[in-house]
C-alpha positions in Angstrom: -62.7 18.7 15.7 -59.4 20.7 15.0 -58.3 23.3 17.6 -58.6 26.8 16.3 -58.9 30.3 17.9 -61.9 31.5 19.9 -62.8 34.0 17.2 -63.4 31.3 14.6 -67.1 30.8 13.9 -66.7 27.1 13.2 -65.0 26.5 16.6 -67.7 28.5 18.5 -70.5 26.7 16.7 -69.0 23.3 17.4 -68.5 24.2 21.1 -72.1 25.2 21.4 -73.3 22.0 19.8 -71.1 19.8 22.0 -72.1 21.7 25.1 -75.8 21.4 24.2 -75.5 17.6 23.7 -73.7 17.0 26.9 -76.0 19.3 28.9 -79.1 17.6 27.4 -77.8 14.2 28.4 -76.9 15.3 31.9 -80.1 17.1 32.6 -82.1 14.1 31.3 -80.2 11.7 33.5 -80.8 14.0 36.5 -84.6 14.0 35.7 -84.7 10.2 35.5 -82.5 9.4 38.5 -83.6 12.1 40.9 -87.1 12.9 39.6 -86.4 16.6 38.7 -89.5 18.6 37.5 -89.4 20.7 34.4 -88.0 23.7 36.2 -85.2 21.8 37.9 -84.4 19.9 34.7 -84.3 23.2 32.8 -82.0 24.8 35.4 -79.7 21.8 35.3 -79.5 22.0 31.5 -78.6 25.7 31.6 -76.0 25.2 34.3 -74.4 22.2 32.5 -74.5 23.9 29.2 -72.7 27.0 30.5 -70.0 25.1 32.3 -69.3 22.7 29.4 -69.3 25.5 26.8 -66.8 27.5 29.0 -64.5 24.5 29.4 -64.6 23.8 25.6 -63.8 27.4 24.7 -61.0 27.7 27.1 -59.6 24.3 26.1 -59.6 25.2 22.4 -57.8 28.5 22.7 -54.4 28.8 21.0 -51.7 27.9 23.5 -49.5 30.9 24.5 -45.7 30.4 24.9 -44.2 30.7 28.3 -43.7 34.3 29.6 -46.5 35.7 27.5 -44.4 36.0 24.4 -45.7 35.4 20.9 -45.8 31.8 19.8 -43.7 30.7 16.8 -45.6 30.4 13.5 -46.5 26.9 12.5 -46.5 25.3 9.1 -50.3 25.8 9.0 -49.8 29.6 9.6 -47.4 29.8 6.7 -49.8 27.9 4.5 -52.6 30.3 5.4 -50.5 33.4 4.9 -48.9 32.1 1.7 -45.3 32.7 2.9 -42.3 30.4 3.0 -40.9 29.3 6.3 -37.9 31.2 7.6 -34.4 29.6 7.3 -34.4 28.8 11.0 -37.3 26.4 10.5 -35.4 24.4 7.9 -32.0 24.2 9.5 -32.4 20.5 10.3 -32.8 19.6 6.7 -29.2 20.5 6.0 -27.8 17.8 8.2 -28.6 14.8 5.9 -27.1 16.6 2.9 -23.9 17.5 4.8 -23.5 13.9 6.0 -24.2 12.5 2.5 -20.9 13.5 0.8 -18.8 12.4 3.7 -20.4 8.9 3.7 -20.0 8.6 -0.1 -16.4 9.7 0.1 -15.6 7.2 2.9 -17.3 4.4 0.8 -15.2 5.4 -2.2 -11.9 5.4 -0.3 -12.4 2.2 1.7 -12.1 -0.9 -0.5 -14.7 -3.5 -0.1 -13.7 -6.5 1.9 -12.8 -9.7 -0.1 -12.0 -7.7 -3.3 -8.5 -8.3 -4.8 -6.6 -5.0 -5.3 -4.5 -4.5 -8.5 -0.9 -3.9 -7.7 0.7 -0.7 -9.1 2.0 -1.1 -12.6 0.1 -4.4 -13.3 -2.6 -4.9 -15.8 -6.2 -5.0 -14.4 -6.6 -8.6 -15.5 -3.3 -9.9 -14.0 -3.6 -12.1 -11.0 -1.4 -11.1 -8.0 1.7 -13.1 -7.6 1.3 -15.8 -4.8 3.2 -15.1 -1.6 5.9 -17.4 -0.6 4.5 -20.3 1.4 7.2 -20.1 4.0 6.7 -16.4 4.6 2.9 -16.8 4.8 3.2 -19.6 7.3 5.8 -17.8 9.4 8.5 -20.4 8.7 11.5 -20.7 11.1 14.9 -21.1 9.6 15.7 -22.5 6.2 14.5 -25.7 4.7 17.4 -28.1 4.1 17.9 -30.5 1.2 15.4 -33.3 1.6 15.0 -36.5 -0.4 12.0 -38.2 -1.9 13.7 -41.6 -1.3 17.0 -42.8 0.2 20.0 -43.1 -2.0 20.4 -46.9 -1.7 20.1 -48.2 1.8 19.2 -45.5 4.4 21.6 -45.0 7.2 20.7 -46.2 10.7 19.8 -42.8 12.1 19.3 -44.5 15.5 23.1 -44.4 15.9 22.7 -40.7 16.5 22.1 -40.2 20.2 18.6 -38.9 20.8 17.1 -40.6 17.7 14.9 -43.5 18.6 12.8 -45.7 16.3 9.8 -43.3 16.3 12.0 -40.3 15.6 13.8 -42.1 12.8 10.5 -42.9 11.2 9.5 -39.2 11.4 12.8 -38.2 9.8 12.1 -40.6 6.9 8.7 -39.0 6.5 10.4 -35.6 6.1 13.0 -36.9 3.6 16.0 -37.4 5.9 17.7 -40.7 5.4 21.5 -40.3 5.6 24.2 -39.0 7.9 25.7 -36.8 5.2 22.4 -34.9 4.9 22.5 -34.0 8.6 26.2 -33.3 8.6 25.8 -30.5 6.1 23.0 -28.6 8.0 23.6 -25.0 8.8 22.2 -23.3 11.9 19.2 -22.0 9.9 18.5 -25.5 8.6 18.8 -27.0 12.1 16.2 -24.5 13.3 13.9 -25.5 10.4 14.1 -29.2 11.3 13.8 -28.5 15.0 10.5 -26.7 14.3 9.1 -29.5 12.0 9.8 -32.5 14.3 6.3 -32.8 15.6 6.4 -34.2 19.1 10.2 -33.9 19.2 10.8 -30.2 18.6 14.3 -29.0 19.5 15.9 -32.4 19.6 18.4 -31.7 16.7 20.1 -28.8 18.5 19.7 -30.3 22.0 21.3 -33.6 21.1 23.8 -32.1 18.7 22.9 -34.3 15.7 25.2 -32.4 13.2 28.4 -33.1 15.2 27.5 -36.8 15.6 26.4 -37.1 11.9 29.7 -35.6 10.7 31.6 -38.4 12.6 29.3 -41.2 11.4 29.2 -39.9 7.7 33.1 -40.0 7.6 33.0 -43.6 8.6 33.8 -43.0 12.3 31.8 -44.1 15.3 30.8 -42.7 18.7 30.4 -44.3 22.0 26.6 -44.3 21.6 26.7 -45.6 18.0 28.9 -48.6 19.1 26.3 -49.5 21.7 23.5 -49.3 19.1 25.6 -51.6 16.7 26.0 -54.1 19.5 22.3 -54.1 20.2 22.7 -52.7 23.7 20.3 -49.8 23.1 17.3 -50.9 21.0 
């Protein structure tokens, strides 16, 4: 049953019915268990009925707000009176609408991940120009002139001090075959080669390949190259 005020006839009638049922059950149990006669059973019924009815009526009273003040009207009160709720009762409904435009604006400003953006001044269908490979990879220095194959016989790069058989093979794989290639390298090109000698990084500048290559490319020799030519090194 729904809680209503004490003055409601339905509430009072329901309380009487419930109290009567529980009082009848209680007095009947007392007569069976303790052998009450008709007078005792009747007195038990009346006592139980009065107590249960009082408890029900007190329990179904409208709760009063703390301090004896008047309770705030509920939605049911407004429905009964046919009046709309005051603005204070609907303040919470404004929060979603206020948050809605902000969320929509943020979604409109922030581009979705993985979507290519059209550069200013370009047509919508134009693909963006690819970035330079060296800039994307964070290249160091400047790539020197490399060859797909040697011009004739490759020079014996092992005559350069610091270049062994394994490093010579690596130079060939990069397209470095001749002394005159190395002799023309700038500092930026030396830095590029130093960075790309996997397992031997920094050997070009550390062993001064350019200076040695200039001597060898002009037909001269070094103390180390003479040892290599005699077979004293490898």
